[in-house]
Backbone as a printed PyTorch tensor [residue, N CA C, xyz], in Angstrom:
tensor([[[-44.2530,  11.9040,  26.6140],
         [-42.9550,  11.3030,  26.8770],
         [-42.2530,  11.0530,  25.5460]],

        [[-41.0040,  11.4210,  25.4700],
         [-40.2710,  11.2470,  24.2160],
         [-39.5610,   9.9020,  24.1970]],

        [[-39.1130,   9.5350,  23.0210],
         [-38.4080,   8.2710,  22.8380],
         [-36.9030,   8.5210,  22.7990]],

        [[-36.1640,   7.6310,  23.4140],
         [-34.7120,   7.6830,  23.3600],
         [-34.1680,   6.8440,  22.2070]],

        [[-35.0570,   6.2180,  21.4480],
         [-34.6550,   5.3630,  20.3310],
         [-34.0980,   6.2340,  19.2060]],

        [[-32.9840,   5.8230,  18.6400],
         [-32.3830,   6.5610,  17.5240],
         [-33.1330,   6.2800,  16.2330]],

        [[-33.1080,   7.2430,  15.3350],
         [-33.6510,   7.0320,  13.9980],
         [-32.7020,   6.0980,  13.2420]],

        [[-33.1430,   5.5200,  12.1250],
         [-32.2210,   4.6950,  11.3330],
         [-30.9360,   5.4390,  10.9550]],

        [[-31.0600,   6.7030,  10.5880],
         [-29.8740,   7.4790,  10.2100],
         [-28.9570,   7.6930,  11.4080]],

        [[-29.5410,   8.0010,  12.5710],
         [-28.7370,   8.2250,  13.7750],
         [-27.9920,   6.9580,  14.1940]],

        [[-28.6800,   5.8270,  14.1750],
         [-28.0200,   4.5950,  14.6260],
         [-26.9210,   4.1650,  13.6570]],

        [[-27.1410,   4.3440,  12.3490],
         [-26.0980,   3.9820,  11.3860],
         [-24.8970,   4.9160,  11.5040]],

        [[-25.1580,   6.1910,  11.7280],
         [-24.0700,   7.1480,  11.9160],
         [-23.2780,   6.8140,  13.1800]],

        [[-23.9860,   6.5030,  14.2560],
         [-23.3110,   6.1490,  15.5080],
         [-22.4540,   4.9000,  15.3280]],

        [[-23.0120,   3.8660,  14.7180],
         [-22.2810,   2.6120,  14.5330],
         [-21.0510,   2.8090,  13.6510]],

        [[-21.1080,   3.7570,  12.7280],
         [-19.9530,   3.9980,  11.8570],
         [-18.8490,   4.7830,  12.5640]],

        [[-19.1530,   5.3310,  13.7440],
         [-18.1330,   6.0140,  14.5320],
         [-17.1510,   5.0150,  15.1270]],

        [[-16.0960,   5.5440,  15.7260],
         [-15.0660,   4.6770,  16.3000],
         [-15.4660,   4.2740,  17.7190]],

        [[-15.7930,   3.0100,  17.8700],
         [-16.1400,   2.4110,  19.1610],
         [-15.5320,   1.0120,  19.1830]],

        [[-15.1230,   0.5640,  20.3380],
         [-14.7980,  -0.8540,  20.4770],
         [-16.1400,  -1.5730,  20.4660]],

        [[-16.2890,  -2.5380,  19.5740],
         [-17.5350,  -3.2880,  19.5070],
         [-17.5050,  -4.4620,  20.4730]],

        [[-18.6770,  -4.8780,  20.9040],
         [-18.8060,  -6.1150,  21.6700],
         [-19.5710,  -7.0840,  20.7850]],

        [[-18.8830,  -8.1310,  20.3630],
         [-19.4860,  -9.1720,  19.5510],
         [-20.1350, -10.1690,  20.5010]],

        [[-21.3920, -10.4960,  20.2630],
         [-22.1080, -11.4790,  21.0770],
         [-22.6710, -12.5440,  20.1510]],

        [[-22.4200, -13.8100,  20.5090],
         [-22.8740, -14.9120,  19.6640],
         [-23.2860, -16.0810,  20.5570]],

        [[-24.3480, -16.7400,  20.1440],
         [-24.8800, -17.8840,  20.8730],
         [-23.8800, -19.0340,  20.8720]],

        [[-23.8580, -19.7780,  21.9850],
         [-23.0680, -21.0090,  22.0720],
         [-23.9360, -22.0760,  22.7290]],

        [[-23.9430, -23.2510,  22.1510],
         [-24.7580, -24.3340,  22.6910],
         [-24.2120, -24.7990,  24.0420]],

        [[-25.1060, -24.8630,  25.0200],
         [-24.7400, -25.3740,  26.3320],
         [-23.9000, -24.4470,  27.1790]],

        [[-23.7000, -23.2200,  26.7230],
         [-22.8930, -22.2490,  27.4590],
         [-23.5490, -20.8890,  27.3530]],

        [[-23.0690, -19.9850,  28.1620],
         [-23.5150, -18.6000,  28.0350],
         [-23.0560, -18.0690,  26.6820]],

        [[-23.7440, -17.0530,  26.1520],
         [-23.2800, -16.4720,  24.8830],
         [-21.8410, -15.9670,  25.0170]],

        [[-21.0970, -16.0770,  23.9370],
         [-19.7610, -15.5060,  23.8840],
         [-19.9170, -14.0060,  23.6610]],

        [[-19.2600, -13.1990,  24.4690],
         [-19.2900, -11.7410,  24.3190],
         [-17.8560, -11.2450,  24.4720]],

        [[-17.2930, -10.7170,  23.3810],
         [-15.8930, -10.2980,  23.3800],
         [-15.7350,  -8.9630,  22.6540]],

        [[-14.7610,  -8.1510,  23.0930],
         [-14.5130,  -6.8910,  22.3990],
         [-13.8170,  -7.1380,  21.0630]],

        [[-14.1910,  -6.3480,  20.0580],
         [-13.5990,  -6.4750,  18.7230],
         [-13.4590,  -5.1040,  18.0790]],

        [[-12.5030,  -5.0190,  17.1600],
         [-12.4350,  -3.8990,  16.2370],
         [-13.3140,  -4.2640,  15.0540]],

        [[-13.9810,  -3.2780,  14.4830],
         [-14.8610,  -3.5370,  13.3470],
         [-14.8400,  -2.3480,  12.4050]],

        [[-15.4130,  -2.5510,  11.2350],
         [-15.6060,  -1.4690,  10.2700],
         [-17.0540,  -1.5040,   9.8230]],

        [[-17.6400,  -0.3300,   9.6620],
         [-19.0280,  -0.2310,   9.2050],
         [-19.2110,   1.1160,   8.5300]],

        [[-19.9240,   1.0810,   7.4210],
         [-20.3410,   2.3100,   6.7430],
         [-21.8510,   2.2590,   6.6130]],

        [[-22.5380,   3.3950,   6.8540],
         [-24.0050,   3.3840,   6.8280],
         [-24.5650,   2.6830,   5.5940]],

        [[-25.5160,   1.7850,   5.8620],
         [-26.1650,   1.0330,   4.8010],
         [-25.4200,  -0.2170,   4.3810]],

        [[-24.2420,  -0.4350,   4.9410],
         [-23.4170,  -1.5660,   4.5230],
         [-23.4040,  -2.7040,   5.5190]],

        [[-22.3610,  -3.4990,   5.4080],
         [-22.1790,  -4.6600,   6.2740],
         [-21.1790,  -4.3320,   7.3810]],

        [[-21.3100,  -5.0300,   8.4870],
         [-20.3120,  -4.9600,   9.5470],
         [-19.2010,  -5.9300,   9.1710]],

        [[-17.9500,  -5.4530,   9.2570],
         [-16.7980,  -6.2760,   8.8960],
         [-15.8680,  -6.4060,  10.1020]],

        [[-15.5330,  -7.6580,  10.4160],
         [-14.6390,  -7.9480,  11.5360],
         [-13.5310,  -8.8630,  11.0290]],

        [[-12.2970,  -8.4860,  11.3060],
         [-11.1320,  -9.2860,  10.9190],
         [-10.7160, -10.1160,  12.1270]],

        [[-10.5960, -11.4150,  11.9300],
         [-10.1990, -12.3080,  13.0190],
         [ -9.4180, -13.4840,  12.4610]],

        [[ -9.0290, -14.3710,  13.3360],
         [ -8.3080, -15.5800,  12.9460],
         [ -9.2870, -16.7340,  12.7680]],

        [[ -9.0010, -17.5800,  11.8070],
         [ -9.7900, -18.7970,  11.5750],
         [ -9.5860, -19.7800,  12.7310]],

        [[-10.6190, -20.5260,  13.0400],
         [-10.6020, -21.6090,  14.0250],
         [-10.3140, -21.1380,  15.4520]],

        [[-10.7650, -19.9370,  15.7760],
         [-10.7130, -19.4450,  17.1530],
         [-12.0750, -19.6840,  17.7950]],

        [[-12.1860, -19.4140,  19.0760],
         [-13.4780, -19.5400,  19.7560],
         [-14.5200, -18.6700,  19.0490]],

        [[-14.1440, -17.4310,  18.7030],
         [-15.0850, -16.5390,  17.9920],
         [-15.5150, -17.1420,  16.6640]],

        [[-14.5500, -17.5650,  15.8790],
         [-14.8520, -18.1140,  14.5550],
         [-15.7560, -19.3350,  14.6600]],

        [[-15.4250, -20.2570,  15.5460],
         [-16.2380, -21.4770,  15.6730],
         [-17.6600, -21.1570,  16.1260]],

        [[-17.8050, -20.2450,  17.0690],
         [-19.1440, -19.8830,  17.5500],
         [-19.9570, -19.2160,  16.4440]],

        [[-19.3340, -18.3300,  15.6890],
         [-20.0410, -17.6460,  14.5980],
         [-20.4460, -18.6400,  13.5190]],

        [[-19.5560, -19.5500,  13.1700],
         [-19.8960, -20.5590,  12.1550],
         [-21.0620, -21.4290,  12.6130]],

        [[-21.0760, -21.8150,  13.8820],
         [-22.1530, -22.6680,  14.3920],
         [-23.4850, -21.9240,  14.4270]],

        [[-23.4590, -20.6600,  14.8340],
         [-24.7020, -19.8910,  14.9750],
         [-25.1800, -19.3020,  13.6510]],

        [[-24.2450, -18.9280,  12.7790],
         [-24.6180, -18.3210,  11.5070],
         [-25.0480, -16.8710,  11.6080]],

        [[-24.9600, -16.3190,  12.7930],
         [-25.3570, -14.9200,  13.0120],
         [-24.7310, -14.4340,  14.3140]],

        [[-24.7230, -13.1240,  14.4990],
         [-24.2210, -12.5600,  15.7520],
         [-24.7830, -11.1640,  15.9280]],

        [[-24.5490, -10.6140,  17.1040],
         [-24.8890,  -9.2260,  17.4060],
         [-23.6000,  -8.4660,  17.6670]],

        [[-23.6380,  -7.1770,  17.3640],
         [-22.5270,  -6.2940,  17.6870],
         [-23.0970,  -5.0930,  18.4230]],

        [[-22.5210,  -4.7790,  19.5770],
         [-22.9290,  -3.6240,  20.3670],
         [-21.8160,  -2.5920,  20.3180]],

        [[-22.1870,  -1.3420,  20.0890],
         [-21.2600,  -0.2160,  20.2050],
         [-21.8790,   0.7520,  21.2000]],

        [[-21.0520,   1.3140,  22.0760],
         [-21.5970,   2.2090,  23.0910],
         [-20.6820,   3.3910,  23.3110]],

        [[-21.2650,   4.4380,  23.8560],
         [-20.5100,   5.6080,  24.2700],
         [-20.4510,   5.5790,  25.7870]],

        [[-19.2510,   5.6890,  26.3340],
         [-19.0930,   5.6460,  27.7850],
         [-19.0350,   7.0310,  28.3980]],

        [[-19.2710,   8.0550,  27.5990],
         [-19.3020,   9.4290,  28.0840],
         [-20.7200,   9.9700,  27.9180]],

        [[-21.0690,  10.9190,  28.7500],
         [-22.3870,  11.5470,  28.6320],
         [-22.5020,  12.2840,  27.3150]],

        [[-23.6350,  12.2730,  26.6780],
         [-24.8170,  11.4740,  27.0030],
         [-24.5950,  10.0230,  26.5550]],

        [[-24.9930,   9.0730,  27.3920],
         [-24.8050,   7.6630,  27.0760],
         [-25.6370,   7.2630,  25.8670]],

        [[-25.0130,   6.4670,  25.0120],
         [-25.6910,   5.9830,  23.8030],
         [-25.2200,   4.5660,  23.5250]],

        [[-26.0790,   3.7960,  22.8620],
         [-25.6420,   2.4940,  22.3610],
         [-26.4520,   2.1210,  21.1370]],

        [[-25.8540,   1.2720,  20.3280],
         [-26.5160,   0.6680,  19.1740],
         [-26.1490,  -0.8070,  19.1690]],

        [[-27.1500,  -1.6490,  18.9690],
         [-26.9350,  -3.0780,  18.7630],
         [-27.4500,  -3.4250,  17.3820]],

        [[-26.6330,  -4.0900,  16.5950],
         [-27.0350,  -4.5760,  15.2730],
         [-26.9120,  -6.0920,  15.2860]],

        [[-27.9460,  -6.7630,  14.7850],
         [-27.9460,  -8.2260,  14.7330],
         [-28.2750,  -8.6650,  13.3260]],

        [[-27.6280,  -9.7390,  12.8850],
         [-27.9460, -10.2400,  11.5600],
         [-27.1590, -11.4740,  11.1950]],

        [[-27.4320, -11.9770,   9.9880],
         [-26.7580, -13.1800,   9.5180],
         [-25.3580, -12.8810,   8.9830]],

        [[-24.5080, -13.8720,   9.1180],
         [-23.1870, -13.7990,   8.4980],
         [-23.3840, -14.0160,   7.0040]],

        [[-22.8380, -13.1240,   6.1910],
         [-22.9690, -13.2590,   4.7400],
         [-21.6760, -13.7430,   4.0910]],

        [[-20.5720, -13.6990,   4.8230],
         [-19.2960, -14.2280,   4.3210],
         [-18.3480, -14.3930,   5.4970]],

        [[-17.5860, -15.4930,   5.4830],
         [-16.5820, -15.6900,   6.5320],
         [-15.4980, -16.6830,   6.1240]],

        [[-15.2910, -16.8490,   4.8340],
         [-14.2970, -17.8150,   4.3680],
         [-13.0890, -17.1900,   3.6870]],

        [[-13.1430, -15.9130,   3.3910],
         [-12.0520, -15.2690,   2.6580],
         [-11.2090, -14.4190,   3.5980]],

        [[ -9.9140, -14.3400,   3.3400],
         [ -9.0890, -13.4290,   4.1320],
         [ -9.3800, -11.9880,   3.7160]],

        [[ -9.1520, -11.0460,   4.6270],
         [ -9.2960,  -9.6520,   4.2200],
         [ -8.1600,  -9.2770,   3.2770]],

        [[ -8.4390,  -8.3720,   2.3710],
         [ -7.3510,  -7.7950,   1.5950],
         [ -6.5450,  -6.9000,   2.5340]],

        [[ -5.3760,  -6.5210,   2.1070],
         [ -4.5780,  -5.5980,   2.9190],
         [ -5.3550,  -4.3130,   3.1670]],

        [[ -6.0470,  -3.8080,   2.1440],
         [ -6.8200,  -2.5680,   2.3040],
         [ -7.9770,  -2.7370,   3.2830]],

        [[ -8.6500,  -3.8770,   3.2520],
         [ -9.7330,  -4.1220,   4.2120],
         [ -9.1850,  -4.1840,   5.6380]],

        [[ -8.0620,  -4.8530,   5.8130],
         [ -7.4420,  -4.9280,   7.1390],
         [ -7.0050,  -3.5390,   7.6030]],

        [[ -6.4290,  -2.7580,   6.6990],
         [ -6.0240,  -1.3930,   7.0530],
         [ -7.2220,  -0.5210,   7.3930]],

        [[ -8.3380,  -0.7000,   6.6910],
         [ -9.5390,   0.0930,   6.9790],
         [-10.0010,  -0.1370,   8.4150]],

        [[ -9.8980,  -1.3720,   8.8790],
         [-10.2760,  -1.6630,  10.2650],
         [ -9.2320,  -1.0940,  11.2230]],

        [[ -7.9640,  -1.3860,  10.9900],
         [ -6.9040,  -0.9500,  11.9020],
         [ -6.8180,   0.5710,  12.0000]],

        [[ -7.0300,   1.2740,  10.8950],
         [ -6.9320,   2.7420,  10.9020],
         [ -8.0160,   3.3990,  11.7500]],

        [[ -9.1030,   2.6970,  11.9770],
         [-10.1510,   3.2520,  12.8390],
         [ -9.6600,   3.3790,  14.2810]],

        [[ -8.7200,   2.5310,  14.6730],
         [ -8.3200,   2.4350,  16.0720],
         [ -6.8850,   2.8490,  16.3590]],

        [[ -6.0670,   2.9570,  15.3260],
         [ -4.6470,   3.2450,  15.5150],
         [ -4.1990,   4.3780,  14.6050]],

        [[ -3.1640,   5.1310,  15.0120],
         [ -2.5600,   6.0970,  14.0950],
         [ -2.0060,   5.3630,  12.8680]],

        [[ -1.8530,   6.0730,  11.7760],
         [ -1.4770,   5.4670,  10.4930],
         [ -0.2660,   4.5390,  10.5800]],

        [[  0.8400,   5.0140,  11.1280],
         [  2.0530,   4.1790,  11.1790],
         [  1.8200,   2.9240,  12.0140]],

        [[  1.0960,   3.0730,  13.1050],
         [  0.8020,   1.9160,  13.9500],
         [ -0.1420,   0.9520,  13.2460]],

        [[ -1.1130,   1.4830,  12.5030],
         [ -2.0530,   0.6270,  11.7700],
         [ -1.3090,  -0.2020,  10.7290]],

        [[ -0.4050,   0.4290,  10.0000],
         [  0.3730,  -0.2890,   8.9850],
         [  1.2180,  -1.3740,   9.6460]],

        [[  1.8840,  -1.0410,  10.7330],
         [  2.6950,  -2.0240,  11.4420],
         [  1.8640,  -3.1740,  11.9840]],

        [[  0.6920,  -2.8520,  12.5020],
         [ -0.1890,  -3.8950,  13.0280],
         [ -0.6180,  -4.8450,  11.9120]],

        [[ -1.0570,  -4.2870,  10.7910],
         [ -1.4870,  -5.1270,   9.6670],
         [ -0.3230,  -5.9680,   9.1530]],

        [[  0.8540,  -5.3660,   9.0360],
         [  2.0230,  -6.1180,   8.5630],
         [  2.3350,  -7.3090,   9.4650]],

        [[  2.1140,  -7.1570,  10.7660],
         [  2.4500,  -8.2480,  11.6840],
         [  1.3000,  -9.2300,  11.9000]],

        [[  0.0580,  -8.7910,  11.7530],
         [ -1.0810,  -9.6420,  12.1190],
         [ -1.7950, -10.3010,  10.9420]],

        [[ -1.7420,  -9.7040,   9.7680],
         [ -2.4310, -10.2850,   8.6120],
         [ -1.6610, -11.5150,   8.1550]],

        [[ -2.3240, -12.6630,   8.1800],
         [ -1.6200, -13.8880,   7.8370],
         [ -2.5350, -14.9390,   7.2430]],

        [[ -2.0310, -16.1470,   7.0830],
         [ -2.7880, -17.2070,   6.4050],
         [ -4.0440, -17.6490,   7.1500]],

        [[ -4.1320, -17.3900,   8.4530],
         [ -5.3320, -17.7690,   9.2090],
         [ -6.3360, -16.6300,   9.3130]],

        [[ -6.0240, -15.4720,   8.7430],
         [ -6.9210, -14.3150,   8.8210],
         [ -8.1710, -14.5360,   7.9840]],

        [[ -9.3160, -14.1380,   8.5380],
         [-10.5740, -14.1490,   7.7890],
         [-11.3010, -12.8370,   8.0360]],

        [[-12.1370, -12.4660,   7.0780],
         [-12.9880, -11.2900,   7.2120],
         [-14.4200, -11.7900,   7.3490]],

        [[-15.0130, -11.5350,   8.4990],
         [-16.3980, -11.9320,   8.7500],
         [-17.2750, -10.7320,   8.4360]],

        [[-18.2760, -10.9630,   7.5840],
         [-19.1920,  -9.8810,   7.1960],
         [-20.6060, -10.2460,   7.6330]],

        [[-21.2720,  -9.2920,   8.2800],
         [-22.6370,  -9.4830,   8.7600],
         [-23.5240,  -8.3710,   8.2120]],

        [[-24.7110,  -8.7580,   7.7580],
         [-25.6880,  -7.7870,   7.2550],
         [-26.6870,  -7.4900,   8.3710]],

        [[-26.6770,  -6.2780,   8.9330],
         [-27.6120,  -5.9610,  10.0110],
         [-29.0680,  -6.0640,   9.5510]],

        [[-29.8700,  -6.7720,  10.3380],
         [-31.3050,  -6.9110,  10.0630],
         [-32.1580,  -6.3550,  11.1930]],

        [[-31.6880,  -6.4660,  12.4070],
         [-32.4430,  -5.9950,  13.5700],
         [-31.5550,  -5.0420,  14.3580]],

        [[-32.1930,  -4.0020,  14.8740],
         [-31.4590,  -2.9590,  15.5710],
         [-32.1160,  -2.6540,  16.9190]],

        [[-31.2900,  -2.3150,  17.8980],
         [-31.7210,  -1.7230,  19.1570],
         [-30.8490,  -0.4920,  19.3510]],

        [[-31.4120,   0.5440,  19.9420],
         [-30.6050,   1.7380,  20.1710],
         [-31.1960,   2.5560,  21.3040]],

        [[-30.3450,   3.4040,  21.8670],
         [-30.7690,   4.3040,  22.9220],
         [-29.8250,   5.4900,  22.9120]],

        [[-30.3990,   6.6730,  22.9960],
         [-29.6260,   7.9090,  23.0530],
         [-30.1450,   8.7210,  24.2290]],

        [[-29.4160,   8.7020,  25.3290],
         [-29.8400,   9.4230,  26.5290],
         [-29.7290,  10.9370,  26.3540]],

        [[-29.1710,  11.3770,  25.2380],
         [-29.0920,  12.8020,  24.9550],
         [-30.3810,  13.3790,  24.4010]],

        [[-31.2920,  12.4950,  24.0090],
         [-32.5780,  12.9790,  23.4970],
         [-33.4200,  13.4500,  24.6760]],

        [[-34.0350,  14.6060,  24.5240],
         [-34.8510,  15.1560,  25.6100],
         [-36.3040,  15.1960,  25.1930]],

        [[-37.1500,  15.4070,  26.1540],
         [-38.5920,  15.4740,  25.8870],
         [-38.8880,  16.6140,  24.9230]],

        [[-39.8010,  16.3400,  24.0080],
         [-40.2030,  17.3670,  23.0370],
         [-40.9140,  18.5010,  23.7580]],

        [[-40.6870,  19.6970,  23.2830],
         [-41.3070,  20.8730,  23.9080],
         [-42.7800,  20.9390,  23.6080]]])
């Protein structure tokens, strides 16, 4: 029987692709918060998420000090990667280039620039997480011959 688990290279490559991420973070006395987010990731690096300070996401991440991010493919063959780890920074605003790097993953260039121009503001923060634990599945992997 073969394994559907991705290799480290496969999971990092998949996570660096364009997917809407699902951020999941523990909350005391409630179900975990799970919300869709735009993110940026390059193999071997940190996951970067741009958000507003003092939101439900921000408060939950600050309290927990860590979170998980899930990326999935909704087309055959089904695949997913989950990365979990500690927050390594969440107090600085993103630079314009960091914000554009995230927006350009999801929007055409002109739209990305317009989005950053309208959304980047004094409450913006860049949350960075260093992946330590991974889960993955690639339904495209078949049994070895």
